[in-house]
C-alpha positions, -999 to +999 in steps of 0.1 A: -279+529-294-264+563-279-273+567-245-298+601-241-316+596-203-305+612-175-297+589-145-317+597-115-325+571-084-363+571-090-366+590-124-364+584-159-357+619-176-356+629-214-347+662-221-344+677-255-363+661-284-350+636-311-371+621-336-343+594-339-353+582-305-389+587-302-396+549-307-374+537-281-389+568-254-425+555-264-415+521-249-393+531-221-421+560-211-448+535-210-470+528-182-498+500-173-513+488-143-518+451-153-547+459-169-547+485-191-515+494-209-503+526-230-471+534-251-459+567-244-475+584-273-478+622-277-517+634-273-504+660-298-506+650-335-470+632-346-468+623-381-436+610-379-423+574-373-442+561-347-457+527-326-492+533-310-503+509-286-529+509-256-534+476-247-562+454-221-551+426-205-566+395-219-571+408-254-551+388-277-552+369-308-538+333-306-513+328-340-518+293-351-488+302-376-463+271-371-430+281-359-407+261-345-428+232-354-395+211-361-384+215-326-397+198-293-410+221-268-428+249-289-463+260-282-490+250-306-498+289-307-486+323-300-505+349-283-504+381-300-514+414-285-537+433-299-543+470-302-572+486-284-590+515-300-569+547-294-580+567-270-555+594-267-552+626-289-561+661-288-561+683-318-534+719-312-541+744-340-517+781-335-528+807-357-548+782-383-516+759-385-517+725-368-491+716-347-473+683-358-441+679-334-429+658-363-426+689-381-418+720-359-390+727-345-388+718-304-370+743-284-376+731-249-386+694-240-384+675-208-403+638-202-401+626-167-411+591-155-410+596-119-412+555-106-414+559-070-443+578-071-463+570-102-466+601-117 
């Protein structure tokens, strides 16, 4: 993967929007507090490839699929995290056209996650 993030002591900074980096940025800019977590999905419509995710601690599915049964030390099941209902999202309409960040030309974009101040 090419390097597209700016280097800063405390901040993760993405300047300019490239849909090819979108799914990686959804992971990199994710936030959580130990009880709830949220991938960095856009609030606005984004019809391109995306891995939407909102998670609540302790909500999981015990997958009993037999994987690695022939090896010692594998657990009886794997806990798979489930998506909670998606609570983010706003619809933005400009001159009767719905804004879709995947379909429009993005001229100016910056996303910053400040790890020192938690913002």
